[in-house]
One Martini backbone bead per residue (centre of mass of N, CA, C, O) as a GRO file, in nm:
protein
  275
    1MET     BB    1   1.607  -0.769   1.102
    2THR     BB    2   1.559  -0.887   0.763
    3GLU     BB    3   1.681  -1.029   0.447
    4GLU     BB    4   1.529  -1.115   0.130
    5GLY     BB    5   1.408  -1.331  -0.138
    6ALA     BB    6   1.137  -1.320  -0.351
    7THR     BB    7   1.055  -1.585  -0.536
    8TRP     BB    8   1.002  -1.618  -0.902
    9THR     BB    9   0.820  -1.712  -1.202
   10ASP     BB   10   0.790  -1.625  -1.505
   11ALA     BB   11   0.638  -1.655  -1.819
   12PHE     BB   12   0.946  -1.760  -1.925
   13GLY     BB   13   1.089  -1.923  -1.672
   14VAL     BB   14   1.214  -1.702  -1.495
   15VAL     BB   15   1.398  -1.653  -1.216
   16ARG     BB   16   1.303  -1.434  -0.956
   17SER     BB   17   1.384  -1.146  -0.730
   18VAL     BB   18   1.245  -0.991  -0.439
   19PRO     BB   19   1.320  -0.766  -0.222
   20VAL     BB   20   1.305  -0.806   0.139
   21ARG     BB   21   1.189  -0.671   0.456
   22ILE     BB   22   1.199  -0.794   0.797
   23TYR     BB   23   0.974  -0.744   1.069
   24ARG     BB   24   0.973  -0.769   1.432
   25PRO     BB   25   0.843  -0.783   1.722
   26HIS     BB   26   0.911  -0.670   2.048
   27ALA     BB   27   0.889  -0.987   2.245
   28PRO     BB   28   1.019  -1.102   2.500
   29GLY     BB   29   0.924  -1.444   2.535
   30ALA     BB   30   0.742  -1.461   2.305
   31ASP     BB   31   0.531  -1.593   2.081
   32THR     BB   32   0.627  -1.598   1.717
   33ALA     BB   33   0.404  -1.772   1.618
   34GLY     BB   34   0.155  -1.684   1.413
   35LEU     BB   35   0.171  -1.404   1.299
   36PRO     BB   36   0.084  -1.130   1.186
   37CYS     BB   37   0.068  -0.934   0.866
   38LEU     BB   38   0.247  -0.677   0.672
   39LEU     BB   39   0.235  -0.565   0.349
   40TYR     BB   40   0.476  -0.330   0.222
   41LEU     BB   41   0.450  -0.021   0.010
   42HIS     BB   42   0.622   0.208  -0.126
   43GLY     BB   43   0.682   0.514  -0.232
   44GLY     BB   44   0.752   0.724  -0.553
   45GLY     BB   45   0.598   0.720  -0.833
   46PHE     BB   46   0.727   0.438  -0.943
   47THR     BB   47   1.048   0.569  -0.941
   48VAL     BB   48   1.096   0.593  -0.639
   49GLY     BB   49   1.229   0.462  -0.365
   50SER     BB   50   1.258   0.265  -0.051
   51LEU     BB   51   1.320   0.082   0.224
   52ASP     BB   52   1.450   0.316   0.388
   53GLY     BB   53   1.204   0.525   0.364
   54VAL     BB   54   1.017   0.296   0.552
   55ASP     BB   55   1.153   0.195   0.812
   56GLU     BB   56   1.008   0.344   1.048
   57VAL     BB   57   0.721   0.265   0.980
   58CYS     BB   58   0.763  -0.043   1.000
   59ARG     BB   59   0.847  -0.044   1.295
   60LEU     BB   60   0.584   0.073   1.406
   61PHE     BB   61   0.393  -0.140   1.303
   62SER     BB   62   0.521  -0.383   1.445
   63HIS     BB   63   0.495  -0.276   1.734
   64HIS     BB   64   0.185  -0.170   1.753
   65ALA     BB   65   0.059  -0.439   1.594
   66GLU     BB   66   0.207  -0.703   1.642
   67CYS     BB   67   0.380  -0.753   1.364
   68VAL     BB   68   0.471  -0.850   1.070
   69VAL     BB   69   0.694  -0.694   0.828
   70VAL     BB   70   0.681  -0.670   0.464
   71SER     BB   71   0.912  -0.514   0.260
   72VAL     BB   72   0.903  -0.393  -0.082
   73ASP     BB   73   1.143  -0.399  -0.367
   74TYR     BB   74   1.029  -0.286  -0.625
   75ARG     BB   75   1.020  -0.207  -0.937
   76LEU     BB   76   1.122   0.071  -1.145
   77ALA     BB   77   1.060   0.345  -1.305
   78PRO     BB   78   1.129   0.337  -1.645
   79GLU     BB   79   1.280   0.061  -1.664
   80HIS     BB   80   1.002  -0.054  -1.502
   81PRO     BB   81   0.717  -0.073  -1.609
   82PHE     BB   82   0.424  -0.145  -1.658
   83PRO     BB   83   0.382  -0.442  -1.450
   84ALA     BB   84   0.625  -0.478  -1.249
   85ALA     BB   85   0.520  -0.387  -0.968
   86ILE     BB   86   0.274  -0.586  -0.955
   87ASP     BB   87   0.433  -0.842  -0.997
   88ASP     BB   88   0.603  -0.811  -0.735
   89THR     BB   89   0.366  -0.796  -0.542
   90ARG     BB   90   0.241  -1.068  -0.608
   91ALA     BB   91   0.496  -1.236  -0.545
   92ALA     BB   92   0.533  -1.152  -0.248
   93HIS     BB   93   0.262  -1.255  -0.149
   94ALA     BB   94   0.290  -1.550  -0.235
   95TRP     BB   95   0.550  -1.605  -0.077
   96LEU     BB   96   0.440  -1.543   0.202
   97VAL     BB   97   0.217  -1.758   0.207
   98GLU     BB   98   0.400  -2.009   0.137
   99ASN     BB   99   0.610  -1.911   0.396
  100ALA     BB  100   0.463  -1.876   0.670
  101ASP     BB  101   0.578  -2.090   0.861
  102ARG     BB  102   0.878  -2.007   0.840
  103LEU     BB  103   0.800  -1.693   0.922
  104GLY     BB  104   0.570  -1.693   1.150
  105ILE     BB  105   0.288  -1.687   0.986
  106ASP     BB  106  -0.047  -1.602   0.946
  107SER     BB  107  -0.214  -1.649   0.646
  108ARG     BB  108  -0.505  -1.531   0.759
  109ARG     BB  109  -0.320  -1.257   0.865
  110VAL     BB  110  -0.301  -1.057   0.591
  111ALA     BB  111  -0.187  -0.748   0.508
  112VAL     BB  112  -0.211  -0.437   0.315
  113GLY     BB  113   0.024  -0.165   0.227
  114GLY     BB  114   0.052   0.198   0.140
  115ASP     BB  115   0.218   0.478  -0.018
  116SER     BB  116   0.086   0.605  -0.277
  117ALA     BB  117   0.196   0.402  -0.494
  118GLY     BB  118   0.167   0.178  -0.277
  119GLY     BB  119  -0.138   0.216  -0.245
  120GLY     BB  120  -0.206   0.138  -0.536
  121LEU     BB  121  -0.083  -0.151  -0.514
  122ALA     BB  122  -0.267  -0.250  -0.290
  123ALA     BB  123  -0.529  -0.217  -0.450
  124SER     BB  124  -0.443  -0.398  -0.689
  125LEU     BB  125  -0.405  -0.659  -0.533
  126CYS     BB  126  -0.699  -0.697  -0.454
  127LEU     BB  127  -0.801  -0.718  -0.746
  128ASP     BB  128  -0.622  -0.956  -0.831
  129LEU     BB  129  -0.720  -1.165  -0.626
  130ARG     BB  130  -1.014  -1.161  -0.712
  131SER     BB  131  -0.966  -1.248  -1.016
  132ARG     BB  132  -0.827  -1.535  -0.892
  133GLY     BB  133  -0.987  -1.641  -0.631
  134LEU     BB  134  -0.852  -1.512  -0.383
  135PRO     BB  135  -0.785  -1.414  -0.088
  136GLN     BB  136  -0.820  -1.159   0.109
  137PRO     BB  137  -0.714  -0.939   0.291
  138ALA     BB  138  -0.769  -0.817   0.606
  139LEU     BB  139  -0.630  -0.542   0.493
  140GLN     BB  140  -0.631  -0.202   0.358
  141ILE     BB  141  -0.369   0.040   0.339
  142LEU     BB  142  -0.442   0.378   0.224
  143VAL     BB  143  -0.198   0.618   0.143
  144TYR     BB  144  -0.249   0.840  -0.065
  145PRO     BB  145  -0.352   0.700  -0.325
  146ALA     BB  146  -0.291   0.581  -0.655
  147VAL     BB  147  -0.619   0.544  -0.842
  148ASP     BB  148  -0.603   0.774  -1.071
  149ASP     BB  149  -0.605   0.942  -1.426
  150SER     BB  150  -0.776   1.221  -1.458
  151PHE     BB  151  -0.695   1.493  -1.311
  152ALA     BB  152  -0.999   1.649  -1.218
  153ARG     BB  153  -1.017   1.714  -0.942
  154PRO     BB  154  -0.996   1.988  -0.739
  155SER     BB  155  -0.710   1.925  -0.604
  156TRP     BB  156  -0.542   1.959  -0.870
  157THR     BB  157  -0.579   2.274  -0.851
  158GLU     BB  158  -0.557   2.366  -0.551
  159PHE     BB  159  -0.265   2.171  -0.530
  160ALA     BB  160  -0.055   2.216  -0.769
  161ASP     BB  161   0.169   2.370  -0.549
  162ALA     BB  162   0.250   2.172  -0.353
  163PRO     BB  163   0.437   2.033  -0.146
  164LEU     BB  164   0.677   1.808  -0.291
  165MET     BB  165   0.384   1.754  -0.466
  166GLY     BB  166   0.260   1.829  -0.762
  167ALA     BB  167   0.080   1.792  -1.042
  168ALA     BB  168   0.319   1.773  -1.244
  169ASP     BB  169   0.474   1.558  -1.091
  170ALA     BB  170   0.259   1.334  -1.088
  171GLN     BB  171   0.235   1.315  -1.401
  172TRP     BB  172   0.525   1.237  -1.452
  173PHE     BB  173   0.527   0.974  -1.299
  174TRP     BB  174   0.303   0.840  -1.464
  175ARG     BB  175   0.456   0.835  -1.738
  176GLN     BB  176   0.680   0.644  -1.640
  177TYR     BB  177   0.485   0.402  -1.582
  178VAL     BB  178   0.290   0.407  -1.872
  179GLY     BB  179   0.398   0.623  -2.056
  180ASP     BB  180   0.373   0.880  -2.282
  181GLY     BB  181   0.061   0.840  -2.331
  182GLY     BB  182  -0.087   0.785  -2.039
  183ILE     BB  183  -0.218   0.496  -2.088
  184ALA     BB  184  -0.387   0.280  -1.899
  185PRO     BB  185  -0.416  -0.086  -1.859
  186GLY     BB  186  -0.632  -0.064  -1.640
  187SER     BB  187  -0.702  -0.157  -1.301
  188LEU     BB  188  -0.405  -0.236  -1.217
  189ALA     BB  189  -0.327   0.073  -1.252
  190VAL     BB  190  -0.651   0.170  -1.213
  191PRO     BB  191  -0.870   0.108  -0.972
  192PHE     BB  192  -1.111   0.301  -1.061
  193LYS     BB  193  -1.173   0.113  -1.328
  194ALA     BB  194  -1.331  -0.073  -1.186
  195ALA     BB  195  -1.643  -0.203  -1.207
  196THR     BB  196  -1.586  -0.319  -0.910
  197LEU     BB  197  -1.542  -0.322  -0.531
  198ALA     BB  198  -1.661  -0.568  -0.452
  199GLY     BB  199  -1.506  -0.785  -0.213
  200LEU     BB  200  -1.306  -0.629  -0.071
  201ALA     BB  201  -1.109  -0.524   0.149
  202PRO     BB  202  -1.081  -0.367   0.406
  203ALA     BB  203  -1.044  -0.004   0.479
  204HIS     BB  204  -0.766   0.223   0.536
  205VAL     BB  205  -0.787   0.574   0.487
  206ILE     BB  206  -0.537   0.818   0.393
  207THR     BB  207  -0.525   1.179   0.409
  208ALA     BB  208  -0.425   1.494   0.278
  209GLU     BB  209  -0.513   1.813   0.256
  210VAL     BB  210  -0.231   1.896   0.091
  211ASP     BB  211  -0.337   1.729  -0.199
  212CYS     BB  212  -0.387   1.627  -0.521
  213LEU     BB  213  -0.487   1.321  -0.434
  214ARG     BB  214  -0.722   1.346  -0.234
  215ASP     BB  215  -0.992   1.317  -0.404
  216ASP     BB  216  -0.933   1.039  -0.519
  217ALA     BB  217  -0.909   0.883  -0.250
  218GLU     BB  218  -1.191   0.968  -0.139
  219ALA     BB  219  -1.355   0.851  -0.371
  220TYR     BB  220  -1.264   0.560  -0.323
  221ALA     BB  221  -1.374   0.534  -0.037
  222ARG     BB  222  -1.669   0.587  -0.110
  223ARG     BB  223  -1.695   0.354  -0.312
  224LEU     BB  224  -1.639   0.125  -0.124
  225GLY     BB  225  -1.876   0.181   0.068
  226ALA     BB  226  -2.105   0.171  -0.154
  227GLU     BB  227  -1.995  -0.147  -0.223
  228GLY     BB  228  -1.958  -0.288   0.086
  229VAL     BB  229  -1.697  -0.171   0.214
  230PRO     BB  230  -1.519  -0.139   0.480
  231VAL     BB  231  -1.451   0.199   0.621
  232ARG     BB  232  -1.167   0.405   0.712
  233HIS     BB  233  -1.142   0.762   0.734
  234ARG     BB  234  -0.851   0.994   0.726
  235ARG     BB  235  -0.802   1.339   0.761
  236TYR     BB  236  -0.507   1.544   0.750
  237ARG     BB  237  -0.445   1.846   0.869
  238GLY     BB  238  -0.185   2.057   0.742
  239VAL     BB  239  -0.088   1.842   0.532
  240TYR     BB  240   0.116   1.661   0.303
  241HIS     BB  241   0.249   1.491   0.078
  242GLY     BB  242   0.451   1.255   0.273
  243PHE     BB  243   0.403   1.265   0.589
  244PHE     BB  244   0.385   0.963   0.692
  245THR     BB  245   0.720   0.913   0.678
  246GLU     BB  246   0.768   1.181   0.872
  247ILE     BB  247   0.818   1.124   1.187
  248ASP     BB  248   1.015   1.368   1.282
  249ALA     BB  249   0.827   1.612   1.153
  250PHE     BB  250   0.536   1.469   1.224
  251THR     BB  251   0.295   1.410   1.448
  252LYS     BB  252   0.076   1.301   1.243
  253ALA     BB  253   0.229   1.050   1.163
  254THR     BB  254   0.209   0.897   1.429
  255GLU     BB  255  -0.099   0.910   1.443
  256ALA     BB  256  -0.155   0.757   1.177
  257VAL     BB  257  -0.015   0.494   1.250
  258ALA     BB  258  -0.172   0.435   1.511
  259ASP     BB  259  -0.452   0.419   1.373
  260ALA     BB  260  -0.382   0.189   1.179
  261CYS     BB  261  -0.316  -0.010   1.411
  262THR     BB  262  -0.601  -0.025   1.518
  263SER     BB  263  -0.710  -0.168   1.267
  264LEU     BB  264  -0.522  -0.408   1.267
  265ARG     BB  265  -0.588  -0.527   1.545
  266ALA     BB  266  -0.889  -0.570   1.490
  267VAL     BB  267  -0.866  -0.766   1.244
  268PHE     BB  268  -0.676  -0.972   1.381
  269THR     BB  269  -0.880  -1.032   1.623
  270ASP     BB  270  -1.202  -0.980   1.494
  271GLY     BB  271  -1.238  -0.903   1.169
  272VAL     BB  272  -1.286  -0.588   1.234
  273LEU     BB  273  -1.353  -0.274   1.230
  274PRO     BB  274  -1.352  -0.003   1.393
  275ALA     BB  275  -1.553   0.273   1.479
   0.00000   0.00000   0.00000
């Protein structure tokens, strides 16, 4: 594991740096040039969270999918509200692609993924790349992603008091991200507001049964599929928002990572999701 700064120049000509942590698969004696890669974005309601919080998940991804993982320490709200996080995500992805040879990465086999807020950023990155006419990632892994701001589907009421994060908590996080008015400026903040999802990367979508975000994420998965995007969706029963990164606490976390790795290996090898 190593740490670097993904450098970029903002609209005002100021050079900025986004910290990233790089994981490589343990394969002694193996050729490590031209490996596939997963760009990973941690969760935390756009407000908390860190590289350390997803360290174990990133290690598992790197090992089981036999890929490089680049974990992004994007800026957090409220000190850095929208669009800071997506700006950093965009910059980290561009830096990764531009430095692929030096990093030993195959730039044609780069996936993106994240949990919760990070899942929303992964979805936003795919929309952003499409809008700029750039190639889509090989796969988008969306783990109970934050993709809508209507707060209206049944799970918002059914699981309003769910463990770890209830409906009021989620809406508080959202206000920190987009401001007190709570009005998000378009689909880069709210992927569900995109006019179309056609042409986006294949998606592996993970949801938790006991989660106020569940119905939003599952509606997004259905819409992706209806608009021609290949989708694998897995709902994990009996667990709540945040389970995915709690490797030591939930057996289903390990199962969920392993299944996502199945999708990663398939797209890296064959270019298609498994059945």
